[in-house]
Steps between C-alpha positions, in 0.01 A plus 500: 500500500213309650448544872548133574830481310646848565763382748602194300535706184709765674734234640525337158586833339767576761652157440518559128666838556761342726579243233565778249694733726776568248249615240321698770819697573524605136135602476501692828823678406325624185206625705731678745686668213180622333352617831816696581507650151140617528495624859858537620720286723368614841272233644334756728363693202446220250222254603551281195869463576423412863268222385760367256777501762266334751434228242874459446561459870219244512699269272831578675642695209849624598522867600772572245273382219221724630736799519634434151149486355410831666815667367421379148160661530633832629771511235795453735581178311439409138197282442245384246213738424186296572143593412183364660245315288191302593338227292157352562341179388312183583592155615294184504130553556534874451706552816640855499876553492700822523873497433719789618838530332813712515684492169760669285341356184120506476497321164680200652288501813159512334603217264614282792187567704269435205684175422465377860127573500447321169720199579323415824136549411446868571472808285615857529233767501487875452599760759240519774326175410537352850634788713152575637506159673783611734546756776832678551570479873734395778426150633621323813411148613529401867521142623202305635480548876578872487285703741252642250345763726837638610634494143191678372532775761868548417439493124219754512708729720789466255282604206413168333204496262362158591557198724335165426531143621511196273339160547840347577559741790749728328435874512542744213576871535453731200654846467528774241815433291697795637396422859625140492840550664370741765223258600739203492750685722225596746366145521845351551563757775175380661622139486327384182740373233338394172594165351463652157465855374532703182358780291301310243213486256252300707246299298140594573382148409636149445520222245576180689684217325540138607670191359640516147359848440694626802820345363445658157423840647809486720715422195376817334573710808844340537583569136417866546681527834816346355538775240787730592302820443198396710488654846158405636203290395151558633219257431150403603604135471520296821652154488362249750810339650 
């Protein structure tokens, strides 16, 4: 996201997530189940599960739903056997898009993703065609007005990889993926609570869209996001609100 619009875009994204909270519960439950299946149900020894549960708590997902999803992953309850798949492609103007899915039917999922790309002006590419444009990392955004010097000292001490300020006054902290929760916990203990945080594929560059192009690009992203099997979408596209 562009420095001048980082904060606005984060707020916009949070608003959209709040509007789709019911769908978010379903997607996060899938992620919790897969994380528990891969690394066990103990949050202390499963960083991916900790991140997923933290995300669930961030949207006020009920504890019983979290516990049920964990038990499905560990085999204590029956559940669907999901596999992870990633699709890559391009939106308007060559903007890069990566789509992470959890599915029990890859044939169905790839057909739905390809259809969404084609219907809204994009096209699906081959594996790896845009992955090099993203960095796998933990990302936290702190509100404008945060004490940058104090946050930087705390972040460096906690093991963060990078701290940078944006033109709008917000501050970004980057971590290694597996260090995200430890750094987040340390910063919150020091009095710094991020407004937004996740383990993500952070775009290394941007394609900024305005006006009608922004509307068209958003329709493509919405179409992908609304697919049941889609968990996360990463893109170099930035829509000017």
